[in-house]
N, C-alpha and C positions, 0 to 999 in steps of 0.2 A: 214773290218775296213780300212779307208783311210791311206795310207802310211804316209802322213804328220802328222797325229795324233800320230801314233806309234813313228815316229822319233822325233817330236818336242814337243809332249805333255808328260804328266806324266802318265805312265801306271803301274798298279799293277795287278799281277796275283795271284790267290788263288785257290787251289784245295782242296775240302773238301768232306766228306762223308755226304750225306743227304738222309735220308729214305732208306738207303741201296744202293744208287747210287752215283757214283763219279760225282761231279759237278765242272766244271772249270768256275770260274768267272774272268772276266777282267774288271777293272774299269779304266776309263781314265778322264783326265781333261786337257783342253787347255784354256789358257787365251790370248786373243788378246791384242795388244797395247792399244786399246781404252777402255779396261776394261771388254769387253764382255767375257763371260765364257761359255764353252761347257763342260758338264759332261755327261758321258755315262757309262752304265754297261751292259755287255753282259754275259749271263750265258749259258753255253753249258751243257745240261743235257743228251747228247747222243741221240740215236735214239729210246728211249722208251718214248712216250708221256704219261705222267701220271699226272692227275690233282692234285694229292696230292703233287707232287714235286713242281709244279708251285705255288700252294697255300703256301707251306712252304717257297718259295722264296719271297713271298709277292705279287704275281700277282693274279688278279681276272679274269681268262680267262675261256671261255666255249670252251674246246678243241673239243667238238663234231662237231662244225662247221668247224674247221680246218681239222679234220680227214676226214669228208665227202668230203671236197674239194680235199684233197690229194688222196682219193680213186677214185674220178671222173677223176682226171688227169691220173691215171694209165690205164684207160680203153682205 
């Protein structure tokens, strides 16, 4: 995350239990002088890629593609 967003923006951090895993969510918002707005949300689910967790967070991802790419990089 860019330092300027952490220092100048509004950041909220929340840790919660989801499906038996600890999830850290960071939400941020930055408003420029011209009225433009940047909003982000980062969720750290740890090192256990589980489709159920991502679905519970509201994402629609096919993790099989990401896992295959990760495995190919290890070789």
